[in-house]
ChimeraX commands (.cxc) that place a marker at each C-alpha (Angstrom):
marker #1 position 0.63,16.56,-3.32 radius 0.5
marker #1 position -2.62,16.69,-5.26 radius 0.5
marker #1 position -5.63,15.13,-3.55 radius 0.5
marker #1 position -8.84,14.86,-5.54 radius 0.5
marker #1 position -11.76,16.97,-4.37 radius 0.5
marker #1 position -13.80,13.80,-3.70 radius 0.5
marker #1 position -11.10,12.39,-1.41 radius 0.5
marker #1 position -10.56,15.71,0.37 radius 0.5
marker #1 position -14.27,16.04,1.06 radius 0.5
marker #1 position -14.53,12.44,2.27 radius 0.5
marker #1 position -11.58,12.80,4.65 radius 0.5
marker #1 position -12.91,16.10,5.99 radius 0.5
marker #1 position -16.33,14.57,6.64 radius 0.5
marker #1 position -15.00,11.36,8.19 radius 0.5
marker #1 position -16.11,9.09,5.38 radius 0.5
marker #1 position -14.24,5.82,4.65 radius 0.5
marker #1 position -11.44,6.05,2.10 radius 0.5
marker #1 position -9.30,3.15,0.84 radius 0.5
marker #1 position -5.89,3.73,-0.74 radius 0.5
marker #1 position -4.78,1.72,-3.79 radius 0.5
marker #1 position -1.32,1.36,-5.32 radius 0.5
marker #1 position -0.42,1.89,-8.97 radius 0.5
marker #1 position 2.41,-0.61,-9.49 radius 0.5
marker #1 position -0.25,-3.19,-10.33 radius 0.5
marker #1 position -1.26,-0.88,-13.20 radius 0.5
marker #1 position 2.18,-0.06,-14.60 radius 0.5
marker #1 position 4.12,-3.23,-13.76 radius 0.5
marker #1 position 1.72,-5.95,-12.65 radius 0.5
marker #1 position -0.47,-6.66,-15.67 radius 0.5
marker #1 position -0.54,-6.14,-19.44 radius 0.5
marker #1 position -2.69,-3.43,-21.04 radius 0.5
marker #1 position -5.72,-3.24,-21.15 radius 0.5
marker #1 position -6.22,-5.79,-18.34 radius 0.5
marker #1 position -4.30,-3.51,-15.97 radius 0.5
marker #1 position -6.64,-0.56,-16.45 radius 0.5
marker #1 position -9.77,-2.73,-16.44 radius 0.5
marker #1 position -8.68,-4.32,-13.17 radius 0.5
marker #1 position -7.82,-0.99,-11.53 radius 0.5
marker #1 position -11.26,0.38,-12.36 radius 0.5
marker #1 position -12.98,-2.84,-11.21 radius 0.5
marker #1 position -11.16,-2.61,-7.88 radius 0.5
marker #1 position -12.23,1.01,-7.49 radius 0.5
marker #1 position -15.84,0.10,-8.29 radius 0.5
marker #1 position -15.77,-2.79,-5.82 radius 0.5
marker #1 position -14.71,-0.41,-3.07 radius 0.5
marker #1 position -17.53,1.97,-4.00 radius 0.5
marker #1 position -20.02,-0.91,-4.04 radius 0.5
marker #1 position -19.04,-1.65,-0.45 radius 0.5
marker #1 position -19.57,1.89,0.77 radius 0.5
marker #1 position -16.09,3.40,0.71 radius 0.5
marker #1 position -14.23,5.74,-1.63 radius 0.5
marker #1 position -11.20,4.50,-3.59 radius 0.5
marker #1 position -8.02,6.58,-3.74 radius 0.5
marker #1 position -5.65,5.25,-6.39 radius 0.5
marker #1 position -2.20,6.74,-5.79 radius 0.5
marker #1 position 0.44,7.45,-8.43 radius 0.5
marker #1 position 3.00,10.09,-9.39 radius 0.5
marker #1 position 2.45,12.29,-12.43 radius 0.5
marker #1 position 5.14,14.72,-13.56 radius 0.5
marker #1 position 6.75,14.49,-10.13 radius 0.5
marker #1 position 3.54,15.19,-8.23 radius 0.5
marker #1 position 2.01,12.54,-5.96 radius 0.5
marker #1 position -1.67,12.17,-6.85 radius 0.5
marker #1 position -4.16,10.78,-4.33 radius 0.5
marker #1 position -7.33,9.80,-6.16 radius 0.5
marker #1 position -6.24,9.44,-9.79 radius 0.5
marker #1 position -8.96,10.05,-12.39 radius 0.5
marker #1 position -10.02,7.38,-14.89 radius 0.5
marker #1 position -8.11,9.30,-17.58 radius 0.5
marker #1 position -4.95,9.34,-15.46 radius 0.5
marker #1 position -5.23,5.61,-14.73 radius 0.5
marker #1 position -5.64,5.01,-18.47 radius 0.5
marker #1 position -2.57,7.12,-19.27 radius 0.5
marker #1 position -0.50,5.34,-16.63 radius 0.5
marker #1 position -1.66,1.96,-17.91 radius 0.5
marker #1 position -0.58,2.72,-21.48 radius 0.5
marker #1 position 2.58,4.70,-20.77 radius 0.5
marker #1 position 5.94,3.02,-21.41 radius 0.5
marker #1 position 8.92,3.05,-19.04 radius 0.5
marker #1 position 7.00,4.21,-15.97 radius 0.5
marker #1 position 9.32,4.08,-12.97 radius 0.5
marker #1 position 8.61,1.85,-9.99 radius 0.5
marker #1 position 8.80,4.10,-6.94 radius 0.5
marker #1 position 9.73,2.92,-3.47 radius 0.5
marker #1 position 10.79,5.17,-0.56 radius 0.5
marker #1 position 14.34,5.73,-1.86 radius 0.5
marker #1 position 13.08,6.85,-5.27 radius 0.5
marker #1 position 10.57,9.48,-4.20 radius 0.5
marker #1 position 12.84,12.54,-3.79 radius 0.5
marker #1 position 14.49,11.92,-7.18 radius 0.5
marker #1 position 11.16,11.37,-8.93 radius 0.5
marker #1 position 9.73,14.52,-7.35 radius 0.5
marker #1 position 12.78,16.61,-8.27 radius 0.5
marker #1 position 13.01,15.33,-11.84 radius 0.5
marker #1 position 9.22,15.65,-12.43 radius 0.5
marker #1 position 8.88,12.03,-13.55 radius 0.5
marker #1 position 5.99,9.61,-13.90 radius 0.5
marker #1 position 6.04,6.70,-11.46 radius 0.5
marker #1 position 3.87,3.91,-10.12 radius 0.5
marker #1 position 3.82,3.49,-6.35 radius 0.5
marker #1 position 4.80,0.25,-4.62 radius 0.5
marker #1 position 3.38,-0.88,-1.28 radius 0.5
marker #1 position 6.04,1.17,0.55 radius 0.5
marker #1 position 5.55,4.44,-1.34 radius 0.5
marker #1 position 1.75,4.07,-1.38 radius 0.5
marker #1 position 1.86,3.72,2.41 radius 0.5
marker #1 position 3.96,6.87,2.71 radius 0.5
marker #1 position 1.66,8.98,0.54 radius 0.5
marker #1 position -1.52,7.51,2.07 radius 0.5
marker #1 position -0.27,8.34,5.56 radius 0.5
marker #1 position 0.59,11.89,4.50 radius 0.5
marker #1 position -2.94,12.27,3.09 radius 0.5
marker #1 position -4.53,10.87,6.26 radius 0.5
marker #1 position -5.77,7.54,4.83 radius 0.5
marker #1 position -5.64,4.59,7.25 radius 0.5
marker #1 position -6.59,1.58,5.09 radius 0.5
marker #1 position -4.70,0.46,1.99 radius 0.5
marker #1 position -5.62,-2.49,-0.22 radius 0.5
marker #1 position -3.11,-4.36,-2.39 radius 0.5
marker #1 position -2.58,-7.84,-3.84 radius 0.5
marker #1 position 0.44,-9.03,-1.88 radius 0.5
marker #1 position 3.26,-7.28,-0.07 radius 0.5
marker #1 position 6.94,-7.62,-0.89 radius 0.5
marker #1 position 9.12,-9.46,1.58 radius 0.5
marker #1 position 12.27,-11.49,2.05 radius 0.5
marker #1 position 13.30,-13.01,-1.28 radius 0.5
marker #1 position 14.40,-16.62,-1.58 radius 0.5
marker #1 position 18.15,-16.80,-1.16 radius 0.5
marker #1 position 18.21,-13.56,0.85 radius 0.5
marker #1 position 20.66,-15.06,3.33 radius 0.5
marker #1 position 23.21,-14.58,0.55 radius 0.5
marker #1 position 21.78,-11.70,-1.50 radius 0.5
marker #1 position 20.21,-9.59,1.30 radius 0.5
marker #1 position 17.31,-9.01,-1.12 radius 0.5
marker #1 position 14.56,-7.79,1.21 radius 0.5
marker #1 position 11.70,-5.57,0.09 radius 0.5
marker #1 position 11.46,-2.06,1.50 radius 0.5
marker #1 position 7.77,-2.84,2.11 radius 0.5
marker #1 position 8.71,-4.58,5.37 radius 0.5
marker #1 position 10.56,-1.58,6.79 radius 0.5
marker #1 position 7.67,0.65,5.77 radius 0.5
marker #1 position 5.22,-1.58,7.62 radius 0.5
marker #1 position 7.41,-1.18,10.70 radius 0.5
marker #1 position 7.25,2.61,10.76 radius 0.5
marker #1 position 4.32,4.00,8.73 radius 0.5
marker #1 position 0.85,4.25,10.25 radius 0.5
marker #1 position -1.22,2.51,7.58 radius 0.5
marker #1 position -3.17,-0.77,7.68 radius 0.5
marker #1 position -2.46,-3.00,4.68 radius 0.5
marker #1 position -5.04,-5.53,3.51 radius 0.5
marker #1 position -3.46,-8.17,1.26 radius 0.5
marker #1 position -3.47,-11.85,0.34 radius 0.5
marker #1 position -0.24,-12.34,2.28 radius 0.5
marker #1 position 3.22,-11.84,0.83 radius 0.5
marker #1 position 3.80,-12.68,-2.83 radius 0.5
marker #1 position 4.24,-16.46,-3.22 radius 0.5
marker #1 position 7.58,-16.01,-5.00 radius 0.5
marker #1 position 9.12,-14.97,-1.66 radius 0.5
marker #1 position 10.54,-16.81,1.33 radius 0.5
marker #1 position 7.39,-16.73,3.45 radius 0.5
marker #1 position 8.84,-18.08,6.73 radius 0.5
marker #1 position 11.64,-15.50,6.68 radius 0.5
marker #1 position 9.18,-12.75,5.75 radius 0.5
marker #1 position 7.08,-13.59,8.81 radius 0.5
marker #1 position 10.22,-13.64,11.00 radius 0.5
marker #1 position 11.23,-10.21,9.72 radius 0.5
marker #1 position 7.76,-8.78,10.41 radius 0.5
marker #1 position 7.88,-10.19,13.93 radius 0.5
marker #1 position 11.29,-8.63,14.55 radius 0.5
marker #1 position 9.99,-5.26,13.33 radius 0.5
marker #1 position 6.93,-5.45,15.58 radius 0.5
marker #1 position 4.32,-5.60,12.81 radius 0.5
marker #1 position 1.08,-7.38,13.83 radius 0.5
marker #1 position 0.12,-9.98,11.21 radius 0.5
marker #1 position -3.61,-10.66,11.45 radius 0.5
marker #1 position -5.34,-13.45,9.55 radius 0.5
marker #1 position -8.77,-12.45,8.28 radius 0.5
marker #1 position -10.95,-15.44,9.20 radius 0.5
marker #1 position -7.86,-17.66,9.07 radius 0.5
marker #1 position -5.11,-18.82,11.41 radius 0.5
marker #1 position -2.66,-19.35,8.54 radius 0.5
marker #1 position -0.77,-16.90,6.40 radius 0.5
marker #1 position -2.27,-17.04,2.90 radius 0.5
marker #1 position 0.24,-17.70,0.13 radius 0.5
marker #1 position -1.15,-15.31,-2.48 radius 0.5
marker #1 position -2.40,-17.75,-5.18 radius 0.5
marker #1 position -3.34,-20.38,-2.59 radius 0.5
marker #1 position -5.15,-20.06,0.73 radius 0.5
marker #1 position -2.69,-21.80,3.02 radius 0.5
marker #1 position 1.04,-21.74,3.63 radius 0.5
marker #1 position 1.29,-23.88,6.75 radius 0.5
marker #1 position 2.55,-20.79,8.60 radius 0.5
marker #1 position 0.64,-19.36,11.56 radius 0.5
marker #1 position -0.32,-15.69,11.71 radius 0.5
marker #1 position -0.03,-13.79,15.00 radius 0.5
marker #1 position -3.77,-13.54,15.55 radius 0.5
marker #1 position -6.98,-14.49,13.78 radius 0.5
marker #1 position -9.67,-11.84,13.37 radius 0.5
marker #1 position -13.24,-12.69,12.50 radius 0.5
marker #1 position -14.80,-9.56,11.04 radius 0.5
marker #1 position -14.19,-5.92,10.00 radius 0.5
marker #1 position -15.31,-4.56,13.37 radius 0.5
marker #1 position -12.65,-6.58,15.21 radius 0.5
marker #1 position -10.02,-5.34,12.77 radius 0.5
marker #1 position -11.13,-1.74,13.28 radius 0.5
marker #1 position -10.93,-2.05,17.07 radius 0.5
marker #1 position -7.32,-3.24,16.82 radius 0.5
marker #1 position -6.41,-0.41,14.41 radius 0.5
marker #1 position -7.93,2.24,16.66 radius 0.5
marker #1 position -6.23,0.86,19.79 radius 0.5
marker #1 position -2.86,0.87,18.01 radius 0.5
marker #1 position -3.27,4.50,16.98 radius 0.5
marker #1 position -4.74,5.63,20.29 radius 0.5
marker #1 position -1.80,4.19,22.20 radius 0.5
marker #1 position 0.80,5.75,19.86 radius 0.5
marker #1 position 2.16,2.36,18.78 radius 0.5
marker #1 position 3.80,3.52,15.59 radius 0.5
marker #1 position 3.83,1.42,12.44 radius 0.5
marker #1 position 1.52,-0.52,10.20 radius 0.5
marker #1 position -0.77,-3.50,10.58 radius 0.5
marker #1 position -0.89,-6.36,8.08 radius 0.5
marker #1 position -4.25,-8.01,7.50 radius 0.5
marker #1 position -3.84,-11.19,5.49 radius 0.5
marker #1 position -7.00,-12.16,3.61 radius 0.5
marker #1 position -7.00,-15.52,1.74 radius 0.5
marker #1 position -8.00,-15.73,-1.91 radius 0.5
marker #1 position -11.54,-17.16,-2.27 radius 0.5
marker #1 position -11.38,-20.95,-2.60 radius 0.5
marker #1 position -12.93,-21.08,-6.07 radius 0.5
marker #1 position -10.20,-18.83,-7.48 radius 0.5
marker #1 position -7.26,-20.45,-5.66 radius 0.5
marker #1 position -4.72,-22.25,-7.84 radius 0.5
marker #1 position -3.58,-25.86,-7.60 radius 0.5
marker #1 position -0.63,-25.86,-5.20 radius 0.5
marker #1 position 1.62,-28.07,-7.32 radius 0.5
marker #1 position 0.91,-26.15,-10.53 radius 0.5
marker #1 position 1.72,-22.75,-9.02 radius 0.5
marker #1 position 4.77,-23.99,-7.09 radius 0.5
marker #1 position 6.22,-25.62,-10.22 radius 0.5
marker #1 position 5.67,-22.37,-12.13 radius 0.5
marker #1 position 7.35,-20.34,-9.39 radius 0.5
marker #1 position 10.39,-22.63,-9.32 radius 0.5
marker #1 position 10.67,-22.46,-13.10 radius 0.5
marker #1 position 10.39,-18.65,-13.08 radius 0.5
marker #1 position 13.01,-18.37,-10.33 radius 0.5
marker #1 position 15.43,-20.50,-12.38 radius 0.5
marker #1 position 14.89,-18.27,-15.42 radius 0.5
marker #1 position 15.48,-15.12,-13.36 radius 0.5
marker #1 position 18.71,-16.58,-12.00 radius 0.5
marker #1 position 19.93,-17.60,-15.45 radius 0.5
marker #1 position 19.17,-14.15,-16.85 radius 0.5
marker #1 position 20.80,-12.37,-13.90 radius 0.5
marker #1 position 17.63,-10.44,-13.00 radius 0.5
marker #1 position 17.91,-8.80,-9.60 radius 0.5
marker #1 position 16.52,-6.03,-7.39 radius 0.5
marker #1 position 13.32,-4.20,-8.29 radius 0.5
marker #1 position 13.12,-5.95,-11.68 radius 0.5
marker #1 position 12.74,-9.34,-10.02 radius 0.5
marker #1 position 9.08,-9.27,-8.97 radius 0.5
marker #1 position 7.65,-7.94,-12.27 radius 0.5
marker #1 position 9.71,-10.51,-14.20 radius 0.5
marker #1 position 8.64,-13.40,-11.99 radius 0.5
marker #1 position 4.94,-12.47,-12.04 radius 0.5
marker #1 position 4.96,-12.05,-15.83 radius 0.5
marker #1 position 6.76,-15.37,-16.33 radius 0.5
marker #1 position 4.37,-17.18,-13.97 radius 0.5
marker #1 position 1.41,-15.84,-15.97 radius 0.5
marker #1 position 2.97,-17.28,-19.14 radius 0.5
marker #1 position 3.77,-20.63,-17.50 radius 0.5
marker #1 position 0.23,-21.03,-16.12 radius 0.5
marker #1 position -1.48,-20.06,-19.36 radius 0.5
marker #1 position -2.90,-16.91,-17.78 radius 0.5
marker #1 position -4.48,-18.69,-14.80 radius 0.5
marker #1 position -2.26,-16.91,-12.27 radius 0.5
marker #1 position -3.31,-13.52,-13.67 radius 0.5
marker #1 position -6.98,-14.35,-13.16 radius 0.5
marker #1 position -6.26,-15.51,-9.60 radius 0.5
marker #1 position -4.31,-12.30,-8.99 radius 0.5
marker #1 position -7.26,-10.18,-10.14 radius 0.5
marker #1 position -9.76,-12.07,-7.99 radius 0.5
marker #1 position -7.67,-11.87,-4.84 radius 0.5
marker #1 position -7.29,-8.10,-5.25 radius 0.5
marker #1 position -11.06,-7.71,-5.69 radius 0.5
marker #1 position -11.59,-9.81,-2.57 radius 0.5
marker #1 position -9.14,-7.63,-0.63 radius 0.5
marker #1 position -10.99,-4.54,-1.87 radius 0.5
marker #1 position -14.24,-5.83,-0.42 radius 0.5
marker #1 position -12.67,-6.54,2.97 radius 0.5
marker #1 position -10.67,-3.29,3.00 radius 0.5
marker #1 position -13.77,-1.20,2.32 radius 0.5
marker #1 position -15.68,-2.88,5.15 radius 0.5
marker #1 position -12.77,-2.36,7.57 radius 0.5
marker #1 position -12.44,1.28,6.53 radius 0.5
marker #1 position -16.14,1.84,7.25 radius 0.5
marker #1 position -15.79,0.37,10.75 radius 0.5
marker #1 position -12.69,2.49,11.48 radius 0.5
marker #1 position -14.54,5.70,10.59 radius 0.5
marker #1 position -17.38,4.74,12.95 radius 0.5
marker #1 position -14.93,4.41,15.84 radius 0.5
marker #1 position -13.15,7.67,15.11 radius 0.5
marker link #1:1,2 radius 0.2
marker link #1:2,3 radius 0.2
marker link #1:3,4 radius 0.2
marker link #1:4,5 radius 0.2
marker link #1:5,6 radius 0.2
marker link #1:6,7 radius 0.2
marker link #1:7,8 radius 0.2
marker link #1:8,9 radius 0.2
marker link #1:9,10 radius 0.2
marker link #1:10,11 radius 0.2
marker link #1:11,12 radius 0.2
marker link #1:12,13 radius 0.2
marker link #1:13,14 radius 0.2
marker link #1:14,15 radius 0.2
marker link #1:15,16 radius 0.2
marker link #1:16,17 radius 0.2
marker link #1:17,18 radius 0.2
marker link #1:18,19 radius 0.2
marker link #1:19,20 radius 0.2
marker link #1:20,21 radius 0.2
marker link #1:21,22 radius 0.2
marker link #1:22,23 radius 0.2
marker link #1:23,24 radius 0.2
marker link #1:24,25 radius 0.2
marker link #1:25,26 radius 0.2
marker link #1:26,27 radius 0.2
marker link #1:27,28 radius 0.2
marker link #1:28,29 radius 0.2
marker link #1:29,30 radius 0.2
marker link #1:30,31 radius 0.2
marker link #1:31,32 radius 0.2
marker link #1:32,33 radius 0.2
marker link #1:33,34 radius 0.2
marker link #1:34,35 radius 0.2
marker link #1:35,36 radius 0.2
marker link #1:36,37 radius 0.2
marker link #1:37,38 radius 0.2
marker link #1:38,39 radius 0.2
marker link #1:39,40 radius 0.2
marker link #1:40,41 radius 0.2
marker link #1:41,42 radius 0.2
marker link #1:42,43 radius 0.2
marker link #1:43,44 radius 0.2
marker link #1:44,45 radius 0.2
marker link #1:45,46 radius 0.2
marker link #1:46,47 radius 0.2
marker link #1:47,48 radius 0.2
marker link #1:48,49 radius 0.2
marker link #1:49,50 radius 0.2
marker link #1:50,51 radius 0.2
marker link #1:51,52 radius 0.2
marker link #1:52,53 radius 0.2
marker link #1:53,54 radius 0.2
marker link #1:54,55 radius 0.2
marker link #1:55,56 radius 0.2
marker link #1:56,57 radius 0.2
marker link #1:57,58 radius 0.2
marker link #1:58,59 radius 0.2
marker link #1:59,60 radius 0.2
marker link #1:60,61 radius 0.2
marker link #1:61,62 radius 0.2
marker link #1:62,63 radius 0.2
marker link #1:63,64 radius 0.2
marker link #1:64,65 radius 0.2
marker link #1:65,66 radius 0.2
marker link #1:66,67 radius 0.2
marker link #1:67,68 radius 0.2
marker link #1:68,69 radius 0.2
marker link #1:69,70 radius 0.2
marker link #1:70,71 radius 0.2
marker link #1:71,72 radius 0.2
marker link #1:72,73 radius 0.2
marker link #1:73,74 radius 0.2
marker link #1:74,75 radius 0.2
marker link #1:75,76 radius 0.2
marker link #1:76,77 radius 0.2
marker link #1:77,78 radius 0.2
marker link #1:78,79 radius 0.2
marker link #1:79,80 radius 0.2
marker link #1:80,81 radius 0.2
marker link #1:81,82 radius 0.2
marker link #1:82,83 radius 0.2
marker link #1:83,84 radius 0.2
marker link #1:84,85 radius 0.2
marker link #1:85,86 radius 0.2
marker link #1:86,87 radius 0.2
marker link #1:87,88 radius 0.2
marker link #1:88,89 radius 0.2
marker link #1:89,90 radius 0.2
marker link #1:90,91 radius 0.2
marker link #1:91,92 radius 0.2
marker link #1:92,93 radius 0.2
marker link #1:93,94 radius 0.2
marker link #1:94,95 radius 0.2
marker link #1:95,96 radius 0.2
marker link #1:96,97 radius 0.2
marker link #1:97,98 radius 0.2
marker link #1:98,99 radius 0.2
marker link #1:99,100 radius 0.2
marker link #1:100,101 radius 0.2
marker link #1:101,102 radius 0.2
marker link #1:102,103 radius 0.2
marker link #1:103,104 radius 0.2
marker link #1:104,105 radius 0.2
marker link #1:105,106 radius 0.2
marker link #1:106,107 radius 0.2
marker link #1:107,108 radius 0.2
marker link #1:108,109 radius 0.2
marker link #1:109,110 radius 0.2
marker link #1:110,111 radius 0.2
marker link #1:111,112 radius 0.2
marker link #1:112,113 radius 0.2
marker link #1:113,114 radius 0.2
marker link #1:114,115 radius 0.2
marker link #1:115,116 radius 0.2
marker link #1:116,117 radius 0.2
marker link #1:117,118 radius 0.2
marker link #1:118,119 radius 0.2
marker link #1:119,120 radius 0.2
marker link #1:120,121 radius 0.2
marker link #1:121,122 radius 0.2
marker link #1:122,123 radius 0.2
marker link #1:123,124 radius 0.2
marker link #1:124,125 radius 0.2
marker link #1:125,126 radius 0.2
marker link #1:126,127 radius 0.2
marker link #1:127,128 radius 0.2
marker link #1:128,129 radius 0.2
marker link #1:129,130 radius 0.2
marker link #1:130,131 radius 0.2
marker link #1:131,132 radius 0.2
marker link #1:132,133 radius 0.2
marker link #1:133,134 radius 0.2
marker link #1:134,135 radius 0.2
marker link #1:135,136 radius 0.2
marker link #1:136,137 radius 0.2
marker link #1:137,138 radius 0.2
marker link #1:138,139 radius 0.2
marker link #1:139,140 radius 0.2
marker link #1:140,141 radius 0.2
marker link #1:141,142 radius 0.2
marker link #1:142,143 radius 0.2
marker link #1:143,144 radius 0.2
marker link #1:144,145 radius 0.2
marker link #1:145,146 radius 0.2
marker link #1:146,147 radius 0.2
marker link #1:147,148 radius 0.2
marker link #1:148,149 radius 0.2
marker link #1:149,150 radius 0.2
marker link #1:150,151 radius 0.2
marker link #1:151,152 radius 0.2
marker link #1:152,153 radius 0.2
marker link #1:153,154 radius 0.2
marker link #1:154,155 radius 0.2
marker link #1:155,156 radius 0.2
marker link #1:156,157 radius 0.2
marker link #1:157,158 radius 0.2
marker link #1:158,159 radius 0.2
marker link #1:159,160 radius 0.2
marker link #1:160,161 radius 0.2
marker link #1:161,162 radius 0.2
marker link #1:162,163 radius 0.2
marker link #1:163,164 radius 0.2
marker link #1:164,165 radius 0.2
marker link #1:165,166 radius 0.2
marker link #1:166,167 radius 0.2
marker link #1:167,168 radius 0.2
marker link #1:168,169 radius 0.2
marker link #1:169,170 radius 0.2
marker link #1:170,171 radius 0.2
marker link #1:171,172 radius 0.2
marker link #1:172,173 radius 0.2
marker link #1:173,174 radius 0.2
marker link #1:174,175 radius 0.2
marker link #1:175,176 radius 0.2
marker link #1:176,177 radius 0.2
marker link #1:177,178 radius 0.2
marker link #1:178,179 radius 0.2
marker link #1:179,180 radius 0.2
marker link #1:180,181 radius 0.2
marker link #1:181,182 radius 0.2
marker link #1:182,183 radius 0.2
marker link #1:183,184 radius 0.2
marker link #1:184,185 radius 0.2
marker link #1:185,186 radius 0.2
marker link #1:186,187 radius 0.2
marker link #1:187,188 radius 0.2
marker link #1:188,189 radius 0.2
marker link #1:189,190 radius 0.2
marker link #1:190,191 radius 0.2
marker link #1:191,192 radius 0.2
marker link #1:192,193 radius 0.2
marker link #1:193,194 radius 0.2
marker link #1:194,195 radius 0.2
marker link #1:195,196 radius 0.2
marker link #1:196,197 radius 0.2
marker link #1:197,198 radius 0.2
marker link #1:198,199 radius 0.2
marker link #1:199,200 radius 0.2
marker link #1:200,201 radius 0.2
marker link #1:201,202 radius 0.2
marker link #1:202,203 radius 0.2
marker link #1:203,204 radius 0.2
marker link #1:204,205 radius 0.2
marker link #1:205,206 radius 0.2
marker link #1:206,207 radius 0.2
marker link #1:207,208 radius 0.2
marker link #1:208,209 radius 0.2
marker link #1:209,210 radius 0.2
marker link #1:210,211 radius 0.2
marker link #1:211,212 radius 0.2
marker link #1:212,213 radius 0.2
marker link #1:213,214 radius 0.2
marker link #1:214,215 radius 0.2
marker link #1:215,216 radius 0.2
marker link #1:216,217 radius 0.2
marker link #1:217,218 radius 0.2
marker link #1:218,219 radius 0.2
marker link #1:219,220 radius 0.2
marker link #1:220,221 radius 0.2
marker link #1:221,222 radius 0.2
marker link #1:222,223 radius 0.2
marker link #1:223,224 radius 0.2
marker link #1:224,225 radius 0.2
marker link #1:225,226 radius 0.2
marker link #1:226,227 radius 0.2
marker link #1:227,228 radius 0.2
marker link #1:228,229 radius 0.2
marker link #1:229,230 radius 0.2
marker link #1:230,231 radius 0.2
marker link #1:231,232 radius 0.2
marker link #1:232,233 radius 0.2
marker link #1:233,234 radius 0.2
marker link #1:234,235 radius 0.2
marker link #1:235,236 radius 0.2
marker link #1:236,237 radius 0.2
marker link #1:237,238 radius 0.2
marker link #1:238,239 radius 0.2
marker link #1:239,240 radius 0.2
marker link #1:240,241 radius 0.2
marker link #1:241,242 radius 0.2
marker link #1:242,243 radius 0.2
marker link #1:243,244 radius 0.2
marker link #1:244,245 radius 0.2
marker link #1:245,246 radius 0.2
marker link #1:246,247 radius 0.2
marker link #1:247,248 radius 0.2
marker link #1:248,249 radius 0.2
marker link #1:249,250 radius 0.2
marker link #1:250,251 radius 0.2
marker link #1:251,252 radius 0.2
marker link #1:252,253 radius 0.2
marker link #1:253,254 radius 0.2
marker link #1:254,255 radius 0.2
marker link #1:255,256 radius 0.2
marker link #1:256,257 radius 0.2
marker link #1:257,258 radius 0.2
marker link #1:258,259 radius 0.2
marker link #1:259,260 radius 0.2
marker link #1:260,261 radius 0.2
marker link #1:261,262 radius 0.2
marker link #1:262,263 radius 0.2
marker link #1:263,264 radius 0.2
marker link #1:264,265 radius 0.2
marker link #1:265,266 radius 0.2
marker link #1:266,267 radius 0.2
marker link #1:267,268 radius 0.2
marker link #1:268,269 radius 0.2
marker link #1:269,270 radius 0.2
marker link #1:270,271 radius 0.2
marker link #1:271,272 radius 0.2
marker link #1:272,273 radius 0.2
marker link #1:273,274 radius 0.2
marker link #1:274,275 radius 0.2
marker link #1:275,276 radius 0.2
marker link #1:276,277 radius 0.2
marker link #1:277,278 radius 0.2
marker link #1:278,279 radius 0.2
marker link #1:279,280 radius 0.2
marker link #1:280,281 radius 0.2
marker link #1:281,282 radius 0.2
marker link #1:282,283 radius 0.2
marker link #1:283,284 radius 0.2
marker link #1:284,285 radius 0.2
marker link #1:285,286 radius 0.2
marker link #1:286,287 radius 0.2
marker link #1:287,288 radius 0.2
marker link #1:288,289 radius 0.2
marker link #1:289,290 radius 0.2
marker link #1:290,291 radius 0.2
marker link #1:291,292 radius 0.2
marker link #1:292,293 radius 0.2
marker link #1:293,294 radius 0.2
marker link #1:294,295 radius 0.2
marker link #1:295,296 radius 0.2
marker link #1:296,297 radius 0.2
marker link #1:297,298 radius 0.2
marker link #1:298,299 radius 0.2
marker link #1:299,300 radius 0.2
view
């Protein structure tokens, strides 16, 4: 593992560090919007007093704290693999380039000693999973890896009630940041209750520290709603999701190709509006994640 000197120094000196994934760069957005967004997210974290650590895999080596040049290369490179837990040993052995998902970013962040990780939305139980068993590895990772994930809920293309049930079964606390409802990615409300509402970064940090202090293994999910002015119209986004799901079914798209296809199709169907909402919710999560990271370092 290669950890940048800035991140190493910050971790050694107890400064706040926030992990970021790289799937959003390689598979979530078109170039150059992907690179621009990644750098904006990093700058947002810096503006709020923490240090960003974008994580990716270059020539089989996990990199914690990718440089601007490396982010640019990843953003332009074709056929970058999407790495979850199962893929890591093969990618390492074959010296490949890969973008990290929520699951693999959590693994590498935990190995580096980073507590807080910011993303857009986690994977979860896919619609129709009672027949397909299509369930994201992100949920298992949250059950066993000691990293706090700040997100805008699970991706709206998923079965949100079943995703919450799965998280409950696996013992993952789902905390609503200033909300009692699970956000639905592009919109603020899903009608589904979170386990607990938290009001500020200090309260979140206290919960994180108590979980670690008492050896309660596994992650914490902090669900942070998209700001109201960037939220999409519920009917517009739901119609786009249903349309995209039909297209995926007709084309026989399954497994790890499903989410990138659906997100790309939804962007097209909404005339780019969903992409802008996606960017704004990630920036909002970065602000909250940085503030939580700062409070955690104070308590440690």
